[in-house]
C-alpha positions as CSV (number, residue, x, y, z in Angstrom):
1,M,-126.8,169.6,135.8
2,K,-130.1,168.2,136.5
3,V,-131.5,168.1,132.9
4,I,-135.1,167.9,131.5
5,F,-134.7,166.7,128.0
6,A,-137.9,166.7,125.2
7,G,-137.5,165.1,122.5
8,T,-138.8,162.3,120.5
9,P,-136.9,161.0,116.6
10,E,-133.7,159.5,116.1
11,F,-131.8,162.9,115.9
12,A,-132.9,163.5,119.8
13,R,-132.3,160.3,121.3
14,V,-128.3,160.4,120.2
15,A,-128.4,163.4,122.2
16,L,-130.1,162.0,124.9
17,E,-127.6,159.2,125.0
18,K,-124.7,162.0,124.8
19,I,-126.1,164.0,127.8
20,H,-127.0,160.7,129.7
21,Q,-123.3,159.8,129.1
22,A,-121.7,162.5,130.2
23,G,-123.1,162.1,133.9
24,H,-125.8,164.4,133.8
25,D,-128.7,164.0,136.1
26,I,-131.9,163.3,133.7
27,A,-134.7,164.6,135.9
28,L,-136.9,163.7,133.3
29,V,-137.8,163.2,130.1
30,L,-140.5,164.6,127.6
31,T,-141.6,162.8,124.3
32,Q,-144.0,162.6,121.6
33,P,-147.1,159.7,122.7
34,D,-146.6,156.4,121.0
35,R,-147.5,156.4,117.3
36,P,-149.0,153.7,115.4
37,A,-146.2,152.5,112.9
38,G,-145.0,149.7,110.2
39,R,-147.2,147.3,108.6
40,G,-149.1,146.6,111.6
41,M,-149.7,149.8,112.6
42,K,-148.8,148.9,115.9
43,L,-148.3,151.6,118.6
44,Q,-144.7,152.5,118.7
45,A,-142.8,154.2,121.3
46,S,-140.2,157.0,120.2
47,A,-136.6,156.3,120.0
48,V,-136.3,159.1,123.2
49,K,-138.5,156.9,124.9
50,Q,-136.9,153.6,123.9
51,Y,-133.5,154.8,125.1
52,A,-135.3,156.4,128.7
53,L,-137.3,153.4,129.1
54,A,-133.7,150.9,129.1
55,H,-132.1,153.4,131.4
56,A,-135.0,153.7,133.8
57,L,-135.8,157.1,133.1
58,S,-138.8,159.1,133.9
59,V,-140.9,159.7,131.0
60,S,-144.0,161.7,130.4
61,Q,-146.1,161.8,126.8
62,P,-148.4,164.8,127.1
63,R,-150.5,165.2,124.1
64,S,-149.7,169.2,124.3
65,L,-148.1,171.2,126.8
66,R,-151.4,173.9,125.8
67,L,-152.9,174.7,129.6
68,D,-155.9,176.0,127.1
69,G,-155.4,173.3,124.5
70,K,-157.5,170.7,123.3
71,F,-155.4,168.7,126.2
72,P,-155.6,170.7,129.4
73,D,-155.0,167.7,131.5
74,D,-152.2,166.3,129.6
75,A,-150.9,169.8,130.2
76,A,-151.1,170.0,133.8
77,Q,-149.5,166.8,134.3
78,A,-146.9,167.7,132.5
79,R,-146.6,170.9,134.3
80,Q,-146.3,169.4,137.4
81,A,-143.6,166.8,136.5
82,I,-141.8,170.0,135.2
83,E,-142.2,171.5,138.5
84,A,-141.3,168.6,140.5
85,A,-138.1,167.6,138.9
86,Q,-136.4,171.2,139.8
87,A,-134.3,170.5,136.8
88,D,-131.5,173.5,136.3
89,V,-132.1,173.3,132.2
90,M,-134.2,172.1,129.3
91,V,-132.7,170.5,126.3
92,V,-134.9,170.2,123.6
93,A,-134.4,168.1,120.2
94,A,-137.0,167.5,117.7
95,Y,-139.4,167.5,120.2
96,G,-142.7,168.2,118.2
97,L,-144.1,170.2,120.3
98,I,-144.2,174.0,120.7
99,L,-143.4,174.8,124.0
100,P,-145.5,177.1,125.4
101,Q,-144.9,180.7,127.4
102,W,-145.5,178.9,130.8
103,V,-142.9,176.2,130.2
104,L,-140.2,178.7,129.6
105,D,-141.6,181.0,132.4
106,A,-140.5,178.0,134.3
107,M,-137.3,177.2,133.0
108,E,-136.1,181.1,133.1
109,R,-136.7,181.1,137.4
110,P,-133.2,182.0,138.8
111,G,-130.7,180.0,139.2
112,K,-131.8,178.1,136.5
113,H,-130.7,178.3,132.6
114,G,-133.8,178.3,130.8
115,C,-134.5,175.9,127.5
116,I,-131.5,175.6,124.9
117,N,-132.8,174.0,121.4
118,I,-130.1,171.8,119.2
119,H,-131.1,173.0,116.1
120,G,-129.8,171.3,112.7
121,S,-128.9,174.5,110.5
122,L,-126.6,177.4,110.7
123,L,-129.4,179.9,111.9
124,P,-130.8,182.1,110.5
125,R,-130.6,180.2,107.9
126,W,-133.3,177.4,108.2
127,R,-135.5,178.0,110.5
128,G,-138.3,175.4,110.9
129,A,-139.2,171.7,110.6
130,A,-137.0,170.5,107.9
131,P,-133.5,171.7,107.9
132,I,-132.0,169.0,106.8
133,H,-134.0,168.0,104.0
134,R,-134.2,171.5,102.8
135,A,-130.1,172.7,103.0
136,I,-129.3,169.5,100.4
137,E,-132.4,170.3,98.5
138,A,-131.8,173.7,97.7
139,G,-127.6,173.4,96.7
140,D,-126.0,174.2,99.9
141,A,-122.5,173.3,100.4
142,E,-122.7,173.5,104.0
143,T,-124.9,173.1,106.7
144,G,-123.8,172.7,110.6
145,V,-125.6,172.8,114.0
146,T,-127.1,175.9,116.3
147,I,-127.5,175.8,119.9
148,M,-130.2,178.5,120.9
149,Q,-131.7,179.8,123.9
150,M,-135.2,179.2,123.2
151,D,-137.9,182.0,123.1
152,A,-141.3,182.2,121.4
153,G,-140.5,182.5,118.6
154,L,-140.0,180.1,116.0
155,D,-136.1,179.4,115.9
156,T,-135.6,182.7,116.9
157,G,-133.7,182.7,120.2
158,D,-130.5,183.9,120.5
159,M,-127.4,181.6,119.8
160,L,-125.5,180.0,122.6
161,L,-122.6,177.9,119.9
162,R,-122.8,177.3,116.1
163,Q,-120.7,175.1,113.9
164,S,-120.7,174.3,110.2
165,L,-120.3,170.6,109.0
166,A,-120.1,170.4,104.4
167,I,-122.2,169.1,102.9
168,E,-121.0,166.2,100.8
169,P,-122.2,165.4,96.9
170,S,-123.5,162.1,97.8
171,D,-124.8,163.5,101.2
172,T,-128.5,162.2,101.3
173,T,-131.1,163.3,104.2
174,A,-130.5,160.0,105.7
175,S,-126.5,160.4,105.7
176,L,-126.4,164.0,106.8
177,H,-128.9,163.3,109.3
178,D,-126.4,161.2,111.4
179,K,-123.5,163.7,110.9
180,V,-126.0,167.0,112.1
181,A,-127.5,164.2,115.1
182,A,-123.4,163.3,116.5
183,L,-122.0,166.8,115.9
184,G,-125.3,168.3,118.0
185,A,-124.8,165.4,120.3
186,D,-121.7,166.5,120.9
187,M,-122.4,170.4,121.1
188,V,-124.9,170.4,123.2
189,V,-122.9,168.5,125.9
190,R,-119.7,171.1,125.3
191,A,-122.8,174.1,126.1
192,L,-123.9,172.1,129.0
193,A,-120.4,172.1,130.3
194,Q,-120.3,176.0,130.0
195,A,-123.6,176.9,131.7
196,G,-123.3,180.2,133.3
197,T,-120.9,181.6,131.0
198,W,-122.8,181.5,128.0
199,I,-122.5,184.5,125.5
200,R,-125.7,184.8,123.8
201,V,-125.6,186.4,120.2
202,K,-128.7,187.6,118.5
203,Q,-129.6,185.8,115.0
204,P,-128.8,188.5,112.1
205,S,-132.3,189.9,110.7
206,T,-130.9,189.1,107.3
207,G,-130.6,185.6,105.7
208,V,-133.4,184.0,107.0
209,T,-135.1,181.2,105.0
210,Y,-138.4,178.5,106.7
211,A,-137.6,175.0,106.3
212,H,-140.8,173.9,105.6
213,K,-142.4,170.4,106.9
214,V,-141.8,168.1,104.1
215,E,-145.0,166.7,102.2
216,K,-145.3,163.4,100.3
217,Q,-146.5,165.2,98.0
218,E,-143.8,166.7,97.6
219,A,-141.8,163.8,96.1
220,A,-143.1,163.7,92.3
221,I,-140.2,164.4,90.3
222,D,-141.1,167.0,87.6
223,W,-139.2,166.5,84.6
224,T,-139.4,170.3,83.6
225,Q,-136.8,171.3,85.8
226,D,-133.6,170.8,85.3
227,A,-131.4,167.6,86.4
228,A,-129.1,169.3,88.8
229,T,-132.5,170.3,91.2
230,I,-133.8,166.9,90.4
231,V,-131.2,164.8,91.6
232,R,-130.7,167.4,94.8
233,K,-134.6,166.4,95.4
234,V,-133.5,162.4,95.0
235,R,-130.8,163.0,97.7
236,A,-133.0,165.3,99.8
237,F,-135.6,163.2,100.2
238,D,-133.7,160.0,100.7
239,P,-135.2,158.3,103.1
240,F,-138.9,160.4,103.5
241,P,-140.9,160.5,101.6
242,C,-138.1,159.0,98.7
243,A,-138.6,161.3,95.1
244,T,-141.0,159.1,92.7
245,A,-141.6,159.1,88.9
246,Q,-144.6,157.9,87.1
247,M,-144.8,156.0,84.1
248,D,-148.1,154.8,82.9
249,T,-150.0,154.3,85.9
250,E,-147.1,153.1,88.0
251,V,-145.5,155.2,90.6
252,I,-141.6,154.2,90.8
253,K,-139.4,155.0,93.8
254,V,-136.2,156.8,92.6
255,W,-133.7,156.2,95.6
256,A,-130.4,157.7,93.6
257,A,-129.7,159.3,90.4
258,Q,-126.8,161.6,88.9
259,H,-126.4,164.0,86.4
260,D,-123.5,164.9,84.2
261,P,-123.5,168.9,83.5
262,G,-121.9,168.7,80.2
263,Q,-124.3,166.3,79.5
264,L,-127.4,167.8,77.1
265,P,-130.5,166.2,75.9
266,P,-131.0,165.7,72.0
267,V,-132.7,168.6,69.9
268,G,-136.8,167.9,70.2
269,A,-136.6,165.5,73.5
270,T,-139.3,166.0,75.8
271,P,-139.1,166.1,79.8
272,G,-139.3,162.2,81.2
273,Q,-138.2,160.6,78.2
274,I,-136.2,157.9,78.3
275,L,-132.8,158.4,75.9
276,A,-131.0,155.2,76.9
277,L,-130.8,152.0,78.9
278,S,-127.9,150.5,80.3
279,R,-126.5,148.6,83.6
280,E,-125.4,152.2,84.9
281,G,-128.9,153.6,84.6
282,I,-132.1,154.8,83.1
283,V,-130.9,158.1,81.4
284,V,-133.5,160.2,81.1
285,A,-134.0,164.6,79.8
286,A,-134.9,166.9,81.9
287,M,-134.9,170.2,81.1
288,N,-131.7,171.4,78.9
289,S,-130.3,168.4,80.9
290,V,-130.1,164.6,81.6
291,A,-130.9,162.8,84.7
292,T,-129.4,159.3,85.4
293,L,-131.4,157.0,87.3
294,V,-129.2,154.4,89.4
295,E,-131.4,152.9,92.0
296,L,-135.0,152.2,92.0
297,Q,-138.2,150.4,93.6
298,R,-141.5,149.5,92.4
299,A,-144.1,149.1,94.7
300,G,-144.4,146.4,97.2
301,G,-140.8,145.8,96.1
302,K,-136.9,145.7,97.0
303,R,-134.4,148.9,96.0
304,L,-132.8,147.5,93.1
305,G,-129.7,149.0,91.1
306,A,-131.1,149.8,87.6
307,A,-129.6,146.3,85.9
308,E,-131.6,144.4,87.7
309,F,-134.8,146.8,87.9
310,L,-134.7,146.5,84.4
311,R,-134.6,143.2,84.3
312,G,-138.2,143.1,86.3
313,F,-139.6,146.3,84.6
314,P,-138.9,146.2,81.0
315,L,-138.5,149.9,79.5
316,E,-137.4,151.2,76.4
317,V,-136.0,153.9,74.7
318,G,-138.9,156.6,73.9
319,M,-140.9,155.6,76.5
320,C,-141.9,158.7,78.8
321,F,-142.1,159.2,82.5
322,S,-145.3,161.5,83.6
323,P,-143.3,165.2,83.7
324,H,-145.6,166.4,85.9
325,Q,-147.2,163.4,88.5
326,V,-149.7,163.5,91.3
327,G,-147.6,162.5,94.6
328,T,-148.8,159.8,96.3
């Protein structure tokens, strides 16, 4: 099958590779423009572009697809490339640009199969930009992948395939991302093999939630929350933006934390107060509960286990992390 692929990050690259390896003809790859990255802030190609160039696939990087938008020339060139590709279907995965109606119309012509999307949740739960983060943060027991026929709405199209995936208590966004990406890649190849026989299922009108984009200012731990909520946040924000705790003027990244539902803080303990220090972790009072910080990082430093961290950053029982901190 002749495919146009639209995607940008590693999540999408995994799918592109799987589609390519399955023998489909990748007529065109759409991806976001190169962005500054790393300490030197040098322009860096997306994971999808890197794969495409390595395999001599045609690449287009419009800044927008809106013909009436800020970059109409980019959109017009992309339209020309899409029409010239004469593809049977467009596969979209974490592209980062909204597809305007003209793209949907171009791929819905007779003999074509439209635009299908690999979405990292069990729709209609967690429509939007950050379904993996939000599923962990909310304490969901499972997530999954939905292959969806795209329409003009935000993740509102009919479902073609849907498969669940358990969220393990140890999962972070980093680990769950890889599982969901692999599942999505397998499912989209299966969907392409079934093109022409798809059974379109409308999404339920109940159970709709939105996975809003994760912002850096959300990183700050609020110690007035319960420990279970705090630990889920730590897991959900690994690797970005990474949960943070503030001691005086220093903001510390918290990469891993634990909690014991049966462990309670002493009467009168202040949220954010350090209750105990050991090789296993830094025990901190939360709201009617206790969290243990087990992997931390100072600004400019390395990720360290609690014992090694404490050798370079001496803390004492009774000291208190700021209960409400401004994210950085």
